N, C-alpha and C positions, 0 to 999 in steps of 0.2 A: 383837497382832503380837509375835512373839518378838524378843528383843534381838539384833541382828546382831553385837554385840560381846561377847556372853556367853562366859564361859570354862567354864561348866558346862552339861551337857546338859539339855534339847535347845537347839540354837541354829540359826540360819539362815545359809546361805551363798548369795549370788546366783550363778547358773550362766550365765544368759543372759537375753535378753528373754522374760519370761514363765516362766522356769525357776528353780527354787530347790531347794537341798538342805536338808532338815530333819535336821540331824545328831542321831543317837541318838533320834529321835522315837519309834521303835517299841520301845525297850527295855522300857518298862513293860508293853506288850502282847505281847511276844515269845512268852511261853509259850502264850497263847491263840491267837496266829496259827499257831504251830507245831503245836498240837493240831488246829487247823482243817485244816492241810495234811495231817496224818496221816489225818484223817477223809475228806477228799476223795480222797486217793490209795488208800485202802482200797476205795473204790467205783469210781474210774476210775484205774487204776494209771499210774504214770509210764511213758512210752515215748519212744523216740527217733524222731521223725517223719522221713519221707522226703519231700524237696522234690519239686516237679514235675519237676525236672531229674535226679532219681535220687540226690541227695546225702543221706546220712543225717546228721541234725543231731547234733552232739556233746552238746548239751544235752538232758536228758530233760524231758518236759513233761506236764502234765495241766491241766485247767480246771475251773472251777465258775461257777455263775451261770445265767442264762437261756440263754445261748449260750456256745460255746467256739470257740477258734481251732484250725483244723486244716488239713491239706493233702490234695489229691488230684491226679490227673493233670492237672487243668485249672488248678490254681493254689492260692492260699491263700484260705480262706473262713471265715466264722463259721457254725456250725450248732447246732441245738438238741439234737442227739443225738451221743453219743460213738460214732464209727464202729467202734471196737474192741469195745465192749460191747453196742452196739445200744440202750442205755438213755439217757435224758436225762442231761445233765451234773448232777452233784450241785449242790444249792443252795449259795449262799455260806454258810459257817458264821457263827454269830451275831456273832462279833467283827469280821468282815471289813468289812461295809458301813459301820458307824458310824466305824470307824477311818479308812477311805479318805476318807470325806466330811470328817472333821475335818482331815485332812492337807491336803486340797484347799482348805478354807476358810483355813487358816493361810497357804497360798501365794497366796491371792487369788482362788480360784475357789469362789464361794459356793453354787452350785446343782448340784454334780456328782452325777449319778445313775448310777453304773456298773452295767452289767448283765452284765459278764463279768470274770472274774479269771483270767489266765493264770498258771500256777505252773511255774516253771523250776527244775530241780535240776541244779546244776553239780558234777561230779566234777573232780579235778585234770586239767588239760589241756583241759577243755571251754571253749568260747568262743562268742560270738555276733558274727558279722561285722557290719560297718557296714550299717545298713539304716534305712529310714524306716517308722514305724508309720502306714501309709496304707490298711489294709484296712477300717478303720472308716468308716462313712458320716458319723458325727458328729465331724467334724474340728475343730469349735469346742470340743469338750470336752477337758480335759487328760488326761494319763496320770499315774497315781500308782504309783510303783515302790518296793517295799519290799525291802531287803536284810537277810537273816538268815544267820548262820553265818560261814563263812570270808570274809575280805576279798577284794575284786576291784577291778581297775582299769576304771573306766567311761570310755568315750570319747564325747565330745559335740562334734559338729561344727557344720555349717551346712546350708543347703538344697541344697548340691551335695556329692557324695561326696568331691570333692578339696578341700573347704574345710578350713582349719586345724582341728586337733582339740585340745580340752582333754582332759587325762587326769587323772582325780581318783580317789582311793582311796575306795571305799565299804566301810564296816565294819558289823558287826552292829548293827542298829537304825536305820541310815540310811535316809531316804526321799527320793526325788527326785520332784519334781512339775514337769511342763513342759506348756505349752499356749500359746495365743495365737500370737505370732510364731514361737516355737520349736517349735510342735507337730509340724512335719514335718522337724525337724533330724535329720540322720543321727546314729546312736549305736550303740554296741556294747560288748562286754565282752572284754577281752583274756584269753588262756588262763589259767585258774585255777591258781594255784600250790598245790603240795602243802602240807598243814598239818593241824592238828587243832583244832577248836573245841570248847570244853567242852559246848556244847549240841547242835551238829549234827554233830559228828565230822568226817569228811573232806569234808563237803559245804557248798555255799552254796545257799540257796534264795532265789528272787526272786518276789515277787508283783507283777503289773502289773494294775491296775484300769483298765478302759476302759468308755466308753459307746459301743456299736457303732452 
């Protein structure tokens, strides 16, 4: 277990029941993770998905793993094929799975077996409205969320949309893990501010590992 009171990375910050921030946990693996993102997006390019209600998401997205998250006129779903390419989603790059499992263990989830990784790319102004991650059938499994690049303000609430929100700054290398009681807590990302990161330029990338 990491020292909660450490002043050098990585360190842990409790976020809620079953939820933890692993500060700077991904710094050592950042190059490998970003290389993996480039490999995945070369096969299944980033695109801004259209929701069933006709709204174009401001966040650009792709996926890797056995299945990927997408939308159609009927709603949100997981599918084994990228509807834009007609091909299976790319497999997770070698660095992805062991890293996600290690982070889950450090947060208290010992047997995490993710089969999907959603990859979001945020440009300045992009945001993710408050939502629950409830499209997975395996709701006992945690979410492992990795931040790379520009900093962003993460909103973490409760089981109701109007529950009070925590707002925490997530920076390059931070990992958030939540499950258990907080698995269905509402969360989102405030509009990304303009900036330049030495590794990712004008963008923030977010990996979210899930067992569907």
